[in-house]
C-alpha positions in Angstrom: 116.9 28.4 96.7 118.3 30.8 99.4 116.3 31.6 102.4 113.5 34.2 102.0 115.0 36.6 104.6 118.3 36.7 102.8 116.4 38.1 99.7 114.8 40.7 102.0 118.3 41.7 103.3 119.6 42.5 99.8 116.3 44.1 98.9 115.8 46.3 101.9 119.3 47.8 102.4 118.8 50.8 100.1 121.7 53.1 99.8 121.1 56.9 99.7 122.4 58.6 96.6 125.2 60.8 97.8 127.2 63.6 96.5 130.1 61.3 97.5 128.8 58.2 95.8 127.6 56.4 98.9 126.6 52.9 98.1 123.1 51.8 96.9 122.3 48.8 99.1 120.1 47.2 96.5 123.2 45.6 95.2 121.6 42.6 93.6 119.8 44.9 91.1 123.4 46.2 90.2 125.0 42.9 89.5 125.3 41.3 86.0 122.9 38.7 84.7 125.5 36.0 85.6 124.6 33.9 88.7 125.3 35.8 91.9 122.9 34.1 94.4 121.4 30.7 94.9 118.1 32.1 93.5 118.0 31.9 89.8 114.6 33.7 89.5 115.7 36.4 91.8 118.9 37.1 89.7 116.8 37.2 86.5 114.1 39.5 87.9 116.6 42.0 89.2 118.5 42.0 86.1 115.3 42.7 84.0 114.5 45.5 86.4 118.0 47.0 86.2 117.7 47.1 82.4 114.3 48.7 82.7 112.5 45.8 81.0 109.5 46.1 83.4 107.0 44.3 81.1 109.1 41.1 80.9 109.8 41.1 84.6 106.1 41.6 85.4 105.1 38.7 83.2 107.6 36.4 84.9 106.3 37.5 88.3 102.7 37.1 87.6 103.4 33.7 86.1 105.2 32.8 89.4 102.2 34.2 91.4 99.7 32.0 89.4 101.8 28.9 90.2 101.9 29.4 94.0 99.5 29.4 96.8 98.9 32.8 98.5 99.9 31.5 101.9 103.2 30.1 100.7 106.7 31.6 101.0 107.0 31.5 97.2 103.9 33.6 96.7 105.1 36.1 99.3 108.4 36.3 97.6 106.8 36.9 94.2 104.6 39.6 95.8 107.7 41.4 97.2 109.3 41.3 93.7 106.1 42.9 92.2 106.2 45.7 94.7 109.9 46.1 94.0 109.1 46.2 90.3 106.3 48.9 90.8 108.9 50.9 93.0 111.5 50.8 90.2 108.9 52.0 87.6 108.3 55.1 89.8 112.0 55.8 90.1 111.9 56.8 86.5 109.3 59.6 87.0 109.9 63.1 88.2 107.7 63.0 91.2 107.2 60.0 93.6 103.8 61.1 94.9 102.1 59.6 97.9 99.7 57.8 95.6 102.7 56.2 93.8 103.7 54.8 97.2 100.4 53.3 97.7 100.5 51.9 94.3 103.9 50.3 94.8 102.7 48.9 98.1 99.4 47.7 96.8 100.5 44.0 96.1 101.8 43.7 99.7 98.7 45.4 101.1 96.4 43.2 99.2 98.1 40.0 100.4 98.2 41.1 104.0 94.6 42.2 103.8 93.5 38.9 102.4 95.7 36.8 104.9 96.2 38.8 108.0 98.0 35.9 109.7 100.3 35.3 106.7 103.5 33.6 108.1 105.7 36.1 106.2 103.6 39.2 107.2 106.6 40.9 109.0 108.8 40.4 105.9 106.0 41.8 103.7 105.8 44.8 106.0 109.5 45.4 105.7 108.9 45.8 101.9 106.3 48.4 102.5 108.9 50.5 104.5 111.3 49.9 101.6 108.8 51.6 99.2 108.5 54.6 101.5 112.3 54.9 101.8 112.6 54.7 97.9 110.1 57.6 97.7 112.1 59.6 100.2 115.2 58.9 98.3 113.5 60.2 95.2 112.7 63.4 97.0 116.4 63.7 98.1 117.6 63.3 94.5 115.3 66.1 93.5 116.3 68.5 96.2 120.0 67.9 95.6 119.4 69.2 92.0 117.0 71.9 93.2 117.8 73.0 96.9 115.1 75.6 96.7 112.3 73.0 96.5 111.4 73.3 100.2 108.1 71.3 99.6 110.0 68.4 98.5 112.5 68.8 101.4 109.7 68.9 103.9 108.1 65.9 102.3 111.4 63.8 102.4 111.9 64.6 106.0 108.2 63.5 106.8 108.7 60.3 104.9 112.0 59.6 106.6 110.5 60.2 110.1 107.6 58.0 109.3 109.8 55.2 108.0 112.0 55.5 111.1 109.0 54.9 113.3 107.8 52.1 111.3 111.2 50.5 111.4 111.4 50.8 115.1 107.9 49.2 115.4 108.8 46.4 113.1 112.0 45.7 115.1 109.8 45.4 118.2 107.3 43.1 116.4 110.1 40.9 115.2 111.5 40.6 118.7 108.0 39.7 120.1 107.5 37.0 117.4 110.9 35.5 118.2 109.9 35.4 121.9 106.7 33.7 121.1 108.4 31.0 118.9 111.1 30.5 121.4 108.4 29.8 124.1 107.1 26.8 122.2 107.8 23.5 123.7 108.4 21.7 120.4 111.1 23.1 118.1 110.4 21.7 114.6 112.7 22.3 111.7 110.3 24.8 110.3 110.2 26.8 113.5 114.0 26.8 113.8 114.2 28.0 110.1 111.7 30.8 110.8 113.6 31.8 113.9 116.7 32.1 111.7 114.9 34.2 109.2 113.5 36.4 111.9 116.9 37.0 113.4 118.2 38.1 110.1 115.2 40.4 109.6 115.8 41.9 113.0 119.4 42.6 112.0 118.4 44.1 108.7 116.0 46.4 110.6 118.9 47.7 112.6 120.8 48.4 109.5 117.8 50.2 108.0 117.4 52.5 111.0 121.0 53.6 110.7 120.4 54.2 106.9 117.4 56.4 107.6 119.7 58.7 109.8 122.2 58.8 107.1 119.6 59.8 104.6 118.6 62.8 106.8 122.0 64.3 106.4 121.2 64.8 102.7 118.5 67.3 103.7 121.2 69.8 104.5 124.1 71.5 102.5 127.4 69.9 102.8 129.6 71.6 105.4 126.6 73.1 107.2 126.1 72.8 111.0 122.8 71.0 110.3 124.5 68.5 108.2 127.2 67.9 110.9 124.5 67.5 113.5 122.6 64.9 111.4 125.8 63.1 110.6 126.6 62.9 114.4 123.1 61.6 115.0 123.7 58.9 112.3 127.0 58.0 113.9 125.2 57.5 117.3 122.6 55.4 115.7 125.3 53.2 114.2 127.0 52.9 117.5 123.7 51.9 119.1 123.0 49.3 116.4 126.4 47.7 117.0 125.6 47.2 120.6 122.5 45.1 119.5 124.2 43.0 116.8 126.2 39.8 117.2 130.0 40.1 116.9 130.0 38.2 113.5 127.1 38.8 111.1 126.7 40.5 107.8 124.4 43.2 109.3 127.2 44.2 111.7 129.7 44.6 108.8 127.1 46.8 107.0 126.5 49.0 110.0 130.3 49.3 110.3 130.4 50.5 106.7 127.6 52.9 107.3 129.4 54.2 110.3 132.4 55.0 108.0 129.9 56.8 105.7 128.6 58.9 108.7 132.3 59.9 109.6 132.7 61.0 105.9 129.6 63.1 106.1 130.9 64.7 109.3 134.0 65.5 107.3 136.2 63.7 109.9 138.3 62.0 107.3 141.1 60.8 109.6 138.6 59.0 111.8 136.9 57.7 108.6 140.2 56.1 107.5 140.8 54.4 110.8 137.2 53.1 110.9 137.6 51.9 107.4 140.8 50.1 108.1 138.9 48.2 111.0 136.2 47.4 108.5 138.6 46.2 105.9 139.9 43.6 108.3 136.4 42.0 108.2 135.4 42.7 104.6 138.0 42.7 101.9 137.6 45.6 99.5 138.4 43.3 96.6 135.4 41.1 97.5 132.9 43.9 98.0 132.6 46.8 95.5 130.7 49.0 98.0 133.7 48.8 100.4 136.2 49.3 97.7 134.3 52.5 96.6 134.3 53.8 100.2 138.1 53.3 100.3 138.5 55.4 97.2 136.1 58.1 98.6 138.2 58.4 101.7 141.3 58.9 99.5 139.6 61.6 97.5 138.6 63.6 100.5 141.9 63.1 102.1 143.7 64.8 99.2 145.2 61.4 98.1 144.1 61.7 94.5 147.1 59.7 93.3 146.1 56.6 95.4 142.5 57.0 94.4 143.4 56.9 90.7 145.6 53.9 91.1 142.8 52.0 92.8 140.2 53.1 90.2 142.6 52.0 87.4 143.0 48.7 89.0 139.2 48.1 88.9 138.4 49.6 85.5 141.4 48.8 83.5 141.7 50.3 80.0 138.0 49.8 79.2 135.9 51.3 82.0 132.6 50.6 80.3 133.4 46.9 80.4 134.2 46.8 84.0 131.9 44.8 86.4 128.7 46.6 87.3 128.8 48.5 90.6 127.0 51.8 90.8 129.2 52.7 93.9 132.4 52.3 91.9 131.0 54.0 88.9 129.8 57.0 90.9 133.1 57.3 92.8 135.0 57.3 89.4 132.8 60.2 88.3 133.7 62.1 91.4 137.4 61.5 90.7 137.0 62.7 87.2 135.3 65.9 88.4 138.1 66.7 90.8 141.1 66.0 88.7 143.0 69.1 87.7 143.9 67.6 84.3 140.3 66.2 83.8 138.9 66.0 80.3 135.5 67.5 80.9 134.2 65.6 77.9 135.2 62.4 79.6 133.3 63.4 82.8 130.2 64.0 80.6 130.8 60.7 78.6 131.1 58.8 81.9 127.8 60.3 83.1 126.2 59.0 80.0 127.9 55.5 80.6 126.5 55.4 84.2 122.9 56.0 82.6 123.6 53.2 80.2 124.9 50.9 82.9 122.3 51.6 85.6 119.4 53.2 83.9 117.5 56.3 84.9 118.2 55.8 88.6 121.9 55.6 88.0 121.8 58.7 85.8 120.0 60.8 88.4 122.6 59.8 91.0 125.5 60.8 88.7 123.7 64.1 88.1 123.5 64.8 91.7 127.3 64.3 92.1 128.1 66.5 89.1 125.8 69.2 90.3 127.2 69.0 93.8 130.7 69.4 92.4 129.7 72.3 90.4 128.1 74.1 93.2 131.0 73.4 95.5 133.3 75.0 92.9 131.1 78.0 92.2 131.1 78.7 95.9 134.8 78.3 96.4 136.4 81.8 96.2 139.7 80.0 95.3 138.5 78.4 92.2 140.2 80.0 89.2 138.3 78.2 86.6 141.4 77.3 84.6 141.9 73.6 85.0 140.1 72.0 88.0 136.7 73.6 87.4 133.8 71.6 86.1 132.2 73.1 83.1 128.5 73.8 83.6 127.9 72.8 80.0 128.2 69.2 81.0 125.1 69.5 83.2 123.4 71.6 80.5 124.1 68.9 78.0 122.4 66.4 80.2 119.5 68.6 80.5 119.2 69.1 76.9 119.2 65.3 76.4 116.3 65.0 78.8 114.4 67.5 76.7 115.0 65.4 73.6 113.8 62.4 75.5 110.5 64.2 76.4 111.3 64.9 80.0 111.0 68.7 80.3 110.9 69.0 84.1 114.2 67.1 84.7 115.7 69.0 81.7 114.6 72.2 83.3 116.1 71.2 86.8 119.5 70.5 85.3 119.5 73.6 83.0 118.7 75.6 86.0 121.6 74.1 88.0 123.9 74.9 85.1 122.6 78.4 84.9 123.0 79.1 88.6 126.6 77.9 88.7 127.7 79.4 85.4 130.4 81.9 86.0 130.1 83.6 82.6 127.2 86.2 82.9 126.1 85.8 79.2 126.1 82.1 79.3 124.3 82.1 82.6 121.5 84.2 81.2 121.2 82.0 78.0 121.1 78.8 80.2 118.3 80.4 82.4 116.3 81.1 79.3 116.6 77.5 78.3 115.7 76.3 81.7 112.7 78.6 81.9 111.5 77.3 78.5 111.7 73.7 79.8 109.9 74.7 83.0 107.1 76.2 80.8 106.9 73.0 78.7 106.5 71.2 82.1 103.7 73.5 82.9 105.5 75.0 85.9 105.7 78.8 85.0 106.4 79.8 88.5 109.6 77.8 88.6 110.5 79.3 85.2 110.0 82.7 86.7 112.1 81.9 89.7 115.0 80.7 87.6 115.0 83.7 85.2 114.8 86.2 88.1 117.3 84.3 90.2 120.0 84.2 87.5 119.3 87.7 86.3 119.9 89.1 89.8 123.0 86.8 90.3 124.5 87.9 87.0 123.1 91.4 86.3 125.7 92.3 83.7 124.8 89.3 81.6 123.5 90.1 78.0 119.6 90.0 78.3 119.5 90.1 82.1 117.0 92.9 82.2 114.8 91.3 79.6 115.0 87.9 81.4 113.9 89.4 84.7 111.0 91.2 83.1 110.0 88.0 81.4 110.0 86.4 84.9 107.5 88.9 86.1 105.3 87.9 83.1 105.6 84.2 83.9 105.0 84.8 87.6 101.6 86.4 86.9 100.3 83.0 85.4 99.9 81.7 88.9 98.1 84.9 90.2 100.6 85.8 92.9 100.0 88.6 95.4 100.3 92.0 93.9 103.1 92.8 96.3 105.2 90.1 94.8 104.8 91.4 91.3 105.4 95.0 92.6 108.6 93.9 94.3 109.9 92.1 91.0 109.1 95.2 88.9 110.9 97.4 91.3 114.0 95.1 91.1 113.9 95.4 87.3 113.8 99.2 87.5 116.5 99.4 90.3 119.0 96.9 88.8 118.8 97.9 85.1 117.6 101.6 85.2 119.3 102.4 81.9 117.9 99.5 80.0 115.0 99.6 77.5 113.1 97.4 79.9 113.1 99.7 82.8 110.4 101.9 81.3 108.3 98.9 80.5 108.6 97.7 84.1 107.9 101.2 85.2 104.7 101.5 83.1 103.5 98.2 84.5 104.3 99.2 88.1 102.5 102.5 87.6 99.4 100.7 86.6 99.5 98.4 89.6 100.0 101.3 92.0 97.3 103.4 90.4 94.8 100.5 90.6 95.7 100.4 94.2 95.1 104.1 94.6 98.8 104.8 95.4 99.0 107.7 93.1 101.9 109.4 94.7 104.1 106.3 94.5 103.1 106.0 90.8 104.1 109.5 90.3 107.5 109.0 92.0 108.2 105.9 89.8 107.3 107.8 86.6 109.6 110.7 87.7 112.5 108.4 88.5 112.2 106.9 84.9 111.4 110.2 83.2 108.6 108.4 81.2 107.4 110.3 78.2 109.9 112.9 79.1 108.2 113.4 82.5 104.7 113.9 81.0 103.5 110.7 82.6 105.0 111.8 86.0 103.4 115.2 85.8 100.0 113.6 84.9 100.1 111.5 88.1 101.3 114.4 90.2 98.4 116.4 89.0 96.0 113.6 90.0 97.7 113.3 93.3 97.3 117.0 94.1 93.7 117.1 92.9 92.6 114.0 94.9 94.6 114.6 98.2 93.1 116.3 101.1 94.3 120.0 101.4 95.8 119.1 104.7 98.2 116.8 103.0 99.4 119.3 100.5 102.5 120.2 102.3 103.8 116.5 102.6 102.8 116.0 99.0 104.8 119.0 97.8 107.8 117.8 99.8 107.7 114.5 98.0 107.5 116.0 94.7 110.3 118.4 95.5 112.4 115.4 96.5 111.5 113.4 93.3 112.6 116.4 91.1 115.5 117.5 93.1 118.2 115.9 90.9 116.5 117.0 87.7 116.5 120.8 88.1 119.6 121.1 86.0 117.6 120.1 82.9 116.2 123.5 81.7 113.1 122.0 80.1 112.3 120.0 83.3 112.7 123.0 85.5 110.4 125.0 83.3 107.7 122.4 83.4 108.1 121.9 87.1 107.7 125.7 87.6 104.5 125.6 85.5 103.1 122.8 87.6 103.9 124.5 90.9 102.0 127.6 89.8 98.8 125.6 89.8 99.4 123.1 92.7 102.0 124.2 95.2 100.8 126.3 98.3 102.2 130.0 98.4 104.8 129.2 101.0 106.5 126.7 98.6 106.7 129.1 95.6 109.8 130.9 96.8 111.9 127.7 96.3 111.1 127.2 92.6 113.9 127.1 90.0 114.6 130.5 88.3 113.1 130.8 84.8 113.6 133.2 81.9 110.6 135.6 81.3 107.7 133.6 80.0 104.5 134.7 78.4 102.7 131.5 79.6 99.6 131.8 81.6 101.2 129.6 84.3 103.8 132.3 84.8 101.2 135.0 84.9 99.4 133.1 87.6 102.5 132.4 89.6 103.3 136.1 89.7 99.9 137.0 90.7 100.0 134.5 93.5 103.5 135.7 94.6 102.4 139.3 94.9 99.4 138.6 97.0 97.3 141.7 97.8 99.7 143.8 95.7 99.0 141.9 92.6 97.4 143.4 89.5 94.4 141.9 87.7 94.7 138.3 86.5 93.4 137.7 83.1 90.9 134.8 82.7 92.6 131.5 82.2 92.4 129.4 79.1 89.6 126.9 79.2 91.9 124.0 79.7 93.4 125.7 82.8 90.2 127.2 84.3 89.4 124.4 86.8 93.0 124.1 88.2 93.3 127.9 88.3 90.1 128.4 90.3 90.8 125.5 92.6 94.3 126.8 93.3 93.2 130.4 94.1 90.3 129.2 96.3 92.8 127.1 98.3 95.0 130.2 98.6 92.0 132.2 100.0 91.1 129.4 102.5 94.7 129.5 103.7 94.9 133.4 103.9 91.8 135.4 104.8 93.3 138.6 103.7 93.4 137.4 100.1 89.8 136.2 99.9 88.1 139.4 98.7 90.7 139.9 95.9 90.6 136.3 94.8 86.7 136.1 94.9 86.4 139.4 92.9 88.9 138.2 90.4 87.3 134.8 89.8 83.7 136.2 89.7 84.9 138.6 86.9 85.7 135.6 84.6 83.1 133.8 82.6 81.6 131.1 84.8 79.9 127.9 83.8 76.2 127.8 84.2 74.6 126.4 87.4 75.4 126.9 91.1 78.2 125.5 93.2 79.4 125.6 96.8 82.6 127.2 95.6 80.6 130.1 94.1 78.7 130.4 97.4 82.0 130.5 99.3 83.2 133.4 97.0 80.0 135.2 97.6 80.5 134.9 101.4 84.0 136.2 100.9 82.6 139.2 99.2 80.0 139.8 101.9 77.1 138.9 99.5 75.3 136.8 102.1 71.9 136.9 100.5 73.4 135.8 97.2 75.2 132.9 98.9 72.1 131.9 100.7 70.2 131.7 97.3 73.1 129.7 95.7 73.1 127.2 98.5 69.3 127.0 98.7 69.3 126.1 94.9 71.9 123.4 95.6 69.9 122.0 98.5 66.7 121.9 96.4 68.5 119.9 93.6 70.4 117.5 95.9 69.3 114.0 96.7 71.4 114.3 100.0 71.0 117.8 101.2 72.5 117.2 104.6 76.1 117.4 103.4 75.3 120.6 101.6 73.7 122.1 104.7 76.7 121.0 106.8 79.1 122.6 104.4 77.1 125.8 104.2 77.1 126.1 107.9 80.9 125.7 108.0 81.3 128.2 105.2 79.3 130.9 106.9 80.8 130.3 110.3 84.3 130.7 108.9 83.7 134.1 107.5 84.9 137.4 108.9 81.5 139.0 108.1 79.2 139.1 111.2 76.1 138.5 109.0 77.6 135.3 107.7 78.6 134.0 111.1 75.0 134.8 112.4 73.6 133.0 109.3 75.7 129.9 110.3 73.6 129.4 113.4 70.5 129.0 111.2 72.2 126.5 109.1 73.6 124.5 112.0 70.1 124.4 113.6 68.6 123.4 110.2 71.1 120.5 110.0 70.1 119.4 113.5 66.5 119.5 112.6 67.1 116.9 110.0 68.9 114.5 112.1 67.7 111.9 114.8 67.2 113.8 118.1 69.9 112.8 120.6 72.3 111.2 118.0 75.9 112.2 118.1 75.6 114.0 114.8 72.6 115.9 116.2 74.6 116.9 119.3 77.6 118.0 117.2 75.4 120.2 115.1 73.8 121.8 118.3 77.2 122.4 119.7 78.5 124.2 116.6 75.3 126.4 116.7 75.9 127.2 120.4 79.6 127.9 119.7 78.7 130.4 116.9 76.3 132.2 119.3 79.1 132.5 121.9 81.7 133.7 119.3 79.1 136.4 118.3 79.3 137.7 121.9 76.0 136.3 123.3 77.6 134.2 126.0 74.5 134.1 128.1 72.3 132.6 125.4 75.0 130.1 124.5 75.1 129.1 128.2 71.3 128.7 128.4 71.1 126.6 125.3 74.0 124.3 126.4 72.4 123.8 129.9 69.1 123.0 128.4 70.4 120.3 126.3 72.4 118.8 129.0 69.2 118.7 131.2 66.8 117.4 128.5 68.9 115.4 126.0 72.3 114.7 127.6 74.7 113.0 125.2 76.2 109.6 126.3 79.6 110.3 124.7 82.0 111.9 127.3 83.5 114.1 124.7 80.2 115.7 123.7 79.3 116.3 127.3 82.6 118.0 127.9 82.0 120.4 124.9 78.6 121.4 126.3 80.2 122.0 129.7 82.9 124.2 128.1 80.2 126.3 126.4 78.3 127.0 129.7 
């Protein structure tokens, strides 16, 4: 049987799945069942794992564990196989979670825990690192299909960083163990054998460190500066490893091969060819399928398609599916098929299926990443004309549907999403996005379903059903309870990108509800106006609410926003009439001159409008209809507050109409405008008596009396300000403000001496602490 460390060499050297078919280092698992090593059991176990016959492989491994003692090399070897088996199982699932790493490492961890001084501990630890690298590789396969999965990308980087640190630590531990063994005075055969194994493990670890650097390049898009920087770092790592390795060893050849890969990743194809030629002098391409595949890759990227095809034909002959098993060669053949101008796209799809049959789920995933990479590259190439050398996204879509039939909706969704995003035909793109979304929903990932629908709809807005797909995306997004701002932005996109579709009003009504719930009534009114919902009735309803609820000081700004919203609609006669009717009740008088002209109308709104325009020269205004009474009174009262010269006429007019029973501050205000001070006092006293919070009424009464032009009313305001102060904590800021208003009213009535005495008295007896209040008292002295 071959030495244990040689097994670890083949097991640990894991290749990263590349868009350019970079080799999988777990080569023994790719070989046929025929004898390929000196270890019959290892060949059988790996073949069973390659075929996915995990149950049979596990039975054989556990049988081997039962027949060996835990401290033996044989037991350690079987334990590594068990960990390798558990890792292979997890390669078939969609997400290689952290708990899956622990589960695959568990056989190793249990053995090390039970036997901390196990002679093969360092070799066992190397398998633990191999599991972490397999998990990182799994993440990289996922993000190659779905580059937007930043969580998986971040996790892959963390895993690679952690594995790199552990590999460096392992390398140091191996060197220390070699030093310890070399210091022994007696060199027995067993010690010599262990030193040989440790030397090989030390070399394998150097290879692994370079591999990790290469894996990091796949975190970035091809051709990007980040990818170039990562490839440069991998090249430097390879050069450093070469300084630490003997001139003739298998590990050195492997590092040389990885160095060529790094040059390919940096897109320096001329240097890659020169470096390959040096490698080929040491390792014949005919004897190593990984090197052979690398040779063809360089041809493909150097525009030597004819040479690449000749070399592929020499390997595959007339029956490619019967060729020797090599995932590297199979993947590079796929890449060649995808780049041929005369390619049969069905042939590329069939070969992807063949790779799945020859290498299992892992091989299929790697083939898919190459196909998707080719598809994305072509979709981003402005020169691609889609006539003969462009890959059909339907190949990827077909792969996705197969996963759906196999009961793997998440993988199906990812592939269908890739096909949708790279589809040039807008109608087909939308249809594929719907398929992808349905698969994501089946995989219980509605947010991803929403993202693909929205993304493709925005990318292909002219596609049939794009607006509906985008609105469906909003519905799906709500299932994860996102921020209201996210839903709002998506709804606005639906409205903006497809304003003439039947879905724009649906999005608008939804958006209006969101804005209204957030008390953003003006924005809701603007949206309703833009869409003309219910022939603008919904818009006018929200504008009415906005004018009724906004502070009078904001009326000018509100009017401007409504004018802007309706500016482009004034050519529609019906809209212009309704706009004019609205303005009669809600616009300030200074905004009425800019209204659109209207034919003579017998509506009450037009009568009200003319009354307001004529001001003091207006004739009598008839009582409004019951449904317009509140708005009419509110509008005229606001006119009176803005223009004192109109108060008497407005108050007389309103008071002549039938009034609802009871008292109101507005009624008291009109009584003050008419000089009926005693009546106003009686109205307010009734309100104070019936109120649970009379302070606010008293404050308003004091303000109303003080703003009157009637001397009696202004004198009355003094009493109400003093009354308000009497009900407040003495010395509080509100108490001082009431006293200041009272003193100010006295001074305005011409009694400056009394005002001065009162202000001085309070400053002496109850001085305020607030500087602003002190300043107001001082100004009144």
